[in-house]
N, C-alpha and C positions, 0 to 999 in steps of 0.2 A: 738411911736417910729419913728422917719422917718430918713429913708437911700436913698443914693445916686446911680447911675449908670450910668457908661460914655460906650459909643461906638463910631463906626467911620462906616464912608461911605465913597467911594473912596479911597482909600488906592492904591489897585493897577492900578485904572484908567489912560490913558493914556491924554484923556483929562479933562476939567471942575471940578472942587473944591474938596476937602478932605476937609469933613463935619465930625466935631467931636460935639457931642450931651451929653449932660449931663442931669438927670430927678431925680426929690428926690419926692418919695413916702411915705404916713404914709401904716404903716400895713396893715388895712383894704381895702385901694387903690390899692394895690401888690395884695390884693387874687381877687380882682374884677378882677382886667385886666386881672388875669392869667386864671381866669374863661370864659373869652371873647377871650382867644387865643394868648395873648401877648407872645412872644416868639421874639427866634430870626429872625431878619427879612428878613435871607435869607431861613425861613423857612416856612416862610408867603407870599400869593401871591401878587401880586401889587395890588390889589382891596380890598385885607382884609387888608390889611397896611393903606392904604386908610381910611376905614372906623374905625379903628383902634386909628389912629391918633388922630381925634376931643377928644373921649375918653382918652386919654394918656394927651391931654393937661387939658382935665378938670378937671381930675382926683389928679394931680400932684402940690405939692409945689412950685417946682420949674421949668424952663428949661431954658435949657445955650448951645446956639449954638456959635460954633466958625466955619468959613469958610475960607479954606488957600486956596488961588487962586493959578494956576498955575506956577506964577511968583515969587509968595512966595518962592513955594516949589524949583523951581528951581537956585531962590538966593542965598535959606539957601545951598542947594547940593554943588556949586561953595564956599562959603564960608568953605565948609568942616563938614556941620549938615548935617549926614543922613535924613532918611525919619522917622524912630525910634524915632530918637531923636528930631524932628520937631513934633510928633505925643506925645512925652512923655513932652514937653514942653507946649504943649498948653490942654494937659487933665490934666497937673495941676494947669492951670489955669481955669479949669471948675471945678477940684474936688474943689478949694479955691473958686465956685460962689457957689457951692452949698449949702453950710451952712449945713451940715452935719457930725455927727460923724464918719459914715462910709459911706464909697461909692467902690462899686465893679466895677469895671474896667475891662475892657477884653483886653488882656496882648497883647502888638504888637509886642514886642520879642519876640522869639524861645523859649530863656532861660525866664520863666515869672519870677524868681526866682529874677533873676538882672536887668528885667525892676521893678517889686517892689520895688526894694532898690534904683534903680535912681529915681524912681517919687517921693518914700516919702522926697529924701532929698530935692524936692522941693515943698512937702506941708508939714506944721507942723499941727499942733492940730487933724490931719483927722487919721482914722484906715483906711486904705487901703488895701482891699482884690483883690490883681489880679490876675486872672487867663486865662487861657485859654478857651475858649468856654464858658464862662462867660454870653454872651447873651444867653443860653441855660440853666442855672443853677440858674441863680437870675432875676426874673420879674422883675426887677428895672433895670437891666443892657438892658434885652430885650427890654422895654420900650424903652431906647435909642437908642437901635441898629434901633426899626421902628424910631423912630422920627429922625435920622440921615439921615437914608434911604427914609424916603416920603422926607425930607428936599431937598437930591442930585437931587432926581428925579425930584422936581419942579424945581431945576436951570436947568437941562438938556432940560425938556420941552422948557425952557427959550433960551437957546442955539439953540434948533432946529427954533425954531420962528425965531429965525434971522439968522441963517446959513443954513436951511435946515436940511435934514437928516444926522443926524452925529448917529445914533445909542445910544447906553449905553454910548459910552465913555471909553469901557477896550479894550484894546487890541487883546483880542479874537475873538470882532464882528465885523465880516466882512465891517460892513457898518462902523462901524468905521474906519477900515483902508484905505475903498474905497475913504472917507468924506477927512482924511489926506492927503491921496497920491492924491486925482483930487484939493485938494487945493490950494498943494505945485506946483504940474505943472501948473495949472493957474496963481500961482503970483511970483512964486519963492522963497516963505518963508511961512512957519507956521504960522497959525491963531494963538490970542493970548490966546487963550482956550488949548492952548494944550503943559502937561509937556515936554519940550522940551532935560531937560536933560534924559529923559526916554531912554531906547535904542532904541525899533523904531523909533521916532523923530529924534535918532542920525544918525540912518540909513537913513533914506529919506532925511534926510539935508546931505550925503556924497555922496547920487546921484549926486549933483550938483558938487562936486568939481571935 
């Protein structure tokens, strides 16, 4: 039996992409990855995530990645499509691409039943199990969590090569906020890697008004 899992990385970030990953595994592969320590990426060190990543790739039947850049997030928000709906639309695309009968999804809405109902309307022929902390409960969703996190971390390193020290990309990271402020002060605008619709970015832009 092959099952799928979906999770994301970068939801609350101020800069860099939102990454949604889907992974499909056979039961034996899931057991093997569980024995290696595959679980919610937030509970696995960056070094271990990098070690687990190639094993997940090797054992997976299919891996699907969707990258949502800051400009698309901002454009959708201006059009009235909030982040929850954007993620749901992208997760539906991933769920359809996994070609599994059952997919375990880490719910992005505080109301997991509402999220499952919305996602189910977008995906036909797939049994969806949408729960909070699914990445802790189901190995396949934990694998998707690690894939999404490793992919996003690599993107952040690429952006650091381009811009210098940008930190983790999250507004709680002083290095990220220092980078965004300093860039704005030097250039009079925010870089294209920043989600300008986010409250911290709007506050910085308001500084010049």
